[in-house]
KEVEX-789223 format. One record per residue (C-alpha): residue number from 1; residue in one letter; x, y, z. Coordinates in pm, whole numbers, plus 50000, padded with zeros to 5 digits. Layout:
N
node vexdren NUM&vexvex A&X X&Y Y&Z Z $
...
This chain:
134
node vexdren 1&vexvex M&X 69292&Y 62731&Z 10144 $
node vexdren 2&vexvex L&X 69644&Y 62683&Z 10280 $
node vexdren 3&vexvex R&X 69781&Y 62679&Z 09925 $
node vexdren 4&vexvex I&X 69609&Y 63009&Z 09852 $
node vexdren 5&vexvex V&X 69759&Y 63170&Z 10163 $
node vexdren 6&vexvex L&X 70103&Y 63034&Z 10077 $
node vexdren 7&vexvex G&X 70066&Y 63155&Z 09718 $
node vexdren 8&vexvex V&X 69972&Y 63504&Z 09835 $
node vexdren 9&vexvex I&X 70263&Y 63519&Z 10079 $
node vexdren 10&vexvex A&X 70509&Y 63387&Z 09821 $
node vexdren 11&vexvex G&X 70388&Y 63623&Z 09549 $
node vexdren 12&vexvex F&X 70406&Y 63930&Z 09772 $
node vexdren 13&vexvex I&X 70745&Y 63847&Z 09924 $
node vexdren 14&vexvex A&X 70885&Y 63758&Z 09581 $
node vexdren 15&vexvex W&X 70775&Y 64099&Z 09450 $
node vexdren 16&vexvex L&X 70950&Y 64275&Z 09738 $
node vexdren 17&vexvex I&X 71273&Y 64077&Z 09713 $
node vexdren 18&vexvex V&X 71301&Y 64107&Z 09336 $
node vexdren 19&vexvex W&X 71211&Y 64481&Z 09349 $
node vexdren 20&vexvex V&X 71494&Y 64552&Z 09594 $
node vexdren 21&vexvex G&X 71732&Y 64328&Z 09400 $
node vexdren 22&vexvex I&X 71658&Y 64497&Z 09069 $
node vexdren 23&vexvex E&X 71704&Y 64841&Z 09225 $
node vexdren 24&vexvex K&X 72043&Y 64733&Z 09360 $
node vexdren 25&vexvex I&X 72149&Y 64582&Z 09028 $
node vexdren 26&vexvex L&X 72034&Y 64885&Z 08827 $
node vexdren 27&vexvex S&X 72211&Y 65116&Z 09071 $
node vexdren 28&vexvex A&X 72532&Y 64920&Z 09020 $
node vexdren 29&vexvex I&X 72523&Y 64901&Z 08639 $
node vexdren 30&vexvex W&X 72348&Y 65233&Z 08567 $
node vexdren 31&vexvex P&X 72516&Y 65504&Z 08775 $
node vexdren 32&vexvex A&X 72250&Y 65767&Z 08698 $
node vexdren 33&vexvex F&X 71985&Y 65534&Z 08841 $
node vexdren 34&vexvex G&X 72188&Y 65488&Z 09158 $
node vexdren 35&vexvex V&X 72233&Y 65863&Z 09201 $
node vexdren 36&vexvex H&X 71860&Y 65919&Z 09147 $
node vexdren 37&vexvex Q&X 71769&Y 65649&Z 09401 $
node vexdren 38&vexvex K&X 72012&Y 65784&Z 09659 $
node vexdren 39&vexvex A&X 71876&Y 66139&Z 09619 $
node vexdren 40&vexvex F&X 71518&Y 66011&Z 09651 $
node vexdren 41&vexvex E&X 71600&Y 65812&Z 09966 $
node vexdren 42&vexvex E&X 71773&Y 66115&Z 10120 $
node vexdren 43&vexvex A&X 71475&Y 66338&Z 10040 $
node vexdren 44&vexvex I&X 71237&Y 66091&Z 10204 $
node vexdren 45&vexvex K&X 71454&Y 66056&Z 10516 $
node vexdren 46&vexvex N&X 71552&Y 66419&Z 10562 $
node vexdren 47&vexvex G&X 71277&Y 66607&Z 10381 $
node vexdren 48&vexvex G&X 71521&Y 66771&Z 10141 $
node vexdren 49&vexvex E&X 71490&Y 66872&Z 09779 $
node vexdren 50&vexvex F&X 71448&Y 66613&Z 09504 $
node vexdren 51&vexvex S&X 71424&Y 66658&Z 09128 $
node vexdren 52&vexvex P&X 71269&Y 66347&Z 08973 $
node vexdren 53&vexvex N&X 71393&Y 66220&Z 08641 $
node vexdren 54&vexvex S&X 71114&Y 66100&Z 08409 $
node vexdren 55&vexvex T&X 71330&Y 65820&Z 08268 $
node vexdren 56&vexvex M&X 71388&Y 65682&Z 08616 $
node vexdren 57&vexvex L&X 71020&Y 65711&Z 08705 $
node vexdren 58&vexvex L&X 70917&Y 65531&Z 08386 $
node vexdren 59&vexvex T&X 71175&Y 65263&Z 08465 $
node vexdren 60&vexvex H&X 71008&Y 65210&Z 08802 $
node vexdren 61&vexvex I&X 70668&Y 65181&Z 08636 $
node vexdren 62&vexvex V&X 70793&Y 64919&Z 08389 $
node vexdren 63&vexvex I&X 70969&Y 64721&Z 08662 $
node vexdren 64&vexvex G&X 70662&Y 64738&Z 08887 $
node vexdren 65&vexvex S&X 70439&Y 64615&Z 08603 $
node vexdren 66&vexvex I&X 70661&Y 64320&Z 08517 $
node vexdren 67&vexvex L&X 70703&Y 64220&Z 08880 $
node vexdren 68&vexvex A&X 70330&Y 64245&Z 08948 $
node vexdren 69&vexvex V&X 70262&Y 64006&Z 08658 $
node vexdren 70&vexvex G&X 70529&Y 63772&Z 08794 $
node vexdren 71&vexvex S&X 70398&Y 63784&Z 09149 $
node vexdren 72&vexvex G&X 70042&Y 63715&Z 09033 $
node vexdren 73&vexvex S&X 70168&Y 63421&Z 08828 $
node vexdren 74&vexvex L&X 70367&Y 63282&Z 09120 $
node vexdren 75&vexvex A&X 70070&Y 63316&Z 09353 $
node vexdren 76&vexvex A&X 69845&Y 63133&Z 09106 $
node vexdren 77&vexvex L&X 70102&Y 62862&Z 09047 $
node vexdren 78&vexvex I&X 70148&Y 62790&Z 09417 $
node vexdren 79&vexvex A&X 69778&Y 62827&Z 09501 $
node vexdren 80&vexvex G&X 69669&Y 62594&Z 09222 $
node vexdren 81&vexvex E&X 69404&Y 62845&Z 09118 $
node vexdren 82&vexvex N&X 69427&Y 63164&Z 08918 $
node vexdren 83&vexvex A&X 69164&Y 63392&Z 09064 $
node vexdren 84&vexvex R&X 69177&Y 63455&Z 09438 $
node vexdren 85&vexvex A&X 69550&Y 63437&Z 09507 $
node vexdren 86&vexvex P&X 69652&Y 63687&Z 09236 $
node vexdren 87&vexvex L&X 69367&Y 63916&Z 09341 $
node vexdren 88&vexvex V&X 69484&Y 63918&Z 09702 $
node vexdren 89&vexvex V&X 69847&Y 63969&Z 09596 $
node vexdren 90&vexvex G&X 69731&Y 64257&Z 09378 $
node vexdren 91&vexvex C&X 69541&Y 64409&Z 09670 $
node vexdren 92&vexvex L&X 69851&Y 64383&Z 09891 $
node vexdren 93&vexvex L&X 70061&Y 64544&Z 09619 $
node vexdren 94&vexvex L&X 69799&Y 64816&Z 09580 $
node vexdren 95&vexvex A&X 69811&Y 64885&Z 09955 $
node vexdren 96&vexvex M&X 70190&Y 64901&Z 09939 $
node vexdren 97&vexvex G&X 70169&Y 65132&Z 09635 $
node vexdren 98&vexvex L&X 69933&Y 65363&Z 09823 $
node vexdren 99&vexvex L&X 70172&Y 65370&Z 10117 $
node vexdren 100&vexvex K&X 70460&Y 65451&Z 09883 $
node vexdren 101&vexvex A&X 70254&Y 65728&Z 09722 $
node vexdren 102&vexvex Y&X 70174&Y 65872&Z 10064 $
node vexdren 103&vexvex M&X 70540&Y 65871&Z 10168 $
node vexdren 104&vexvex S&X 70670&Y 66019&Z 09843 $
node vexdren 105&vexvex W&X 70378&Y 66247&Z 09750 $
node vexdren 106&vexvex P&X 70567&Y 66580&Z 09753 $
node vexdren 107&vexvex Y&X 70872&Y 66444&Z 09570 $
node vexdren 108&vexvex V&X 70739&Y 66296&Z 09247 $
node vexdren 109&vexvex P&X 70472&Y 66407&Z 08999 $
node vexdren 110&vexvex I&X 70112&Y 66298&Z 09038 $
node vexdren 111&vexvex W&X 70118&Y 66110&Z 08705 $
node vexdren 112&vexvex Y&X 70377&Y 65873&Z 08851 $
node vexdren 113&vexvex H&X 70170&Y 65805&Z 09163 $
node vexdren 114&vexvex V&X 69857&Y 65740&Z 08961 $
node vexdren 115&vexvex I&X 70017&Y 65513&Z 08701 $
node vexdren 116&vexvex F&X 70241&Y 65317&Z 08939 $
node vexdren 117&vexvex T&X 69964&Y 65254&Z 09188 $
node vexdren 118&vexvex A&X 69695&Y 65183&Z 08927 $
node vexdren 119&vexvex I&X 69895&Y 64913&Z 08747 $
node vexdren 120&vexvex L&X 69971&Y 64690&Z 09044 $
node vexdren 121&vexvex L&X 69632&Y 64522&Z 09091 $
node vexdren 122&vexvex P&X 69542&Y 64461&Z 08724 $
node vexdren 123&vexvex M&X 69892&Y 64337&Z 08641 $
node vexdren 124&vexvex A&X 69886&Y 64088&Z 08929 $
node vexdren 125&vexvex I&X 69545&Y 63963&Z 08813 $
node vexdren 126&vexvex M&X 69675&Y 63937&Z 08456 $
node vexdren 127&vexvex G&X 69973&Y 63737&Z 08584 $
node vexdren 128&vexvex G&X 69736&Y 63496&Z 08751 $
node vexdren 129&vexvex K&X 69539&Y 63457&Z 08428 $
node vexdren 130&vexvex L&X 69859&Y 63354&Z 08250 $
node vexdren 131&vexvex I&X 69871&Y 63041&Z 08465 $
node vexdren 132&vexvex T&X 69640&Y 62761&Z 08351 $
node vexdren 133&vexvex T&X 69514&Y 62558&Z 08644 $
node vexdren 134&vexvex T&X 69322&Y 62232&Z 08645 $
């Protein structure tokens, strides 16, 4: 049981750390991404105008998918089982995705909220299934 809890914690924290790191790296090497992120953050903080860029939104969806698979895999690897830990990580990611959708609802299109939030749980489960446990 302890391994499952540690796997869940590690998978979730890894997702968060890598997400922030990738956003920082992309902002540094892809100036348009950085400008988009800065404008989004300002709109969230101050309630200002924001014009989402579909390329940037799709980039977030791809990154979120890949990281959810990775976090599910990490959780399964640490937990020593590939069912419960990735499921719980996926549920935590889903809760975080719903919170993000709530906070950013007026600023991005509904298709982004639906896709980004809907992929987190199944991708984490899929990541867990990639790990063979004995």
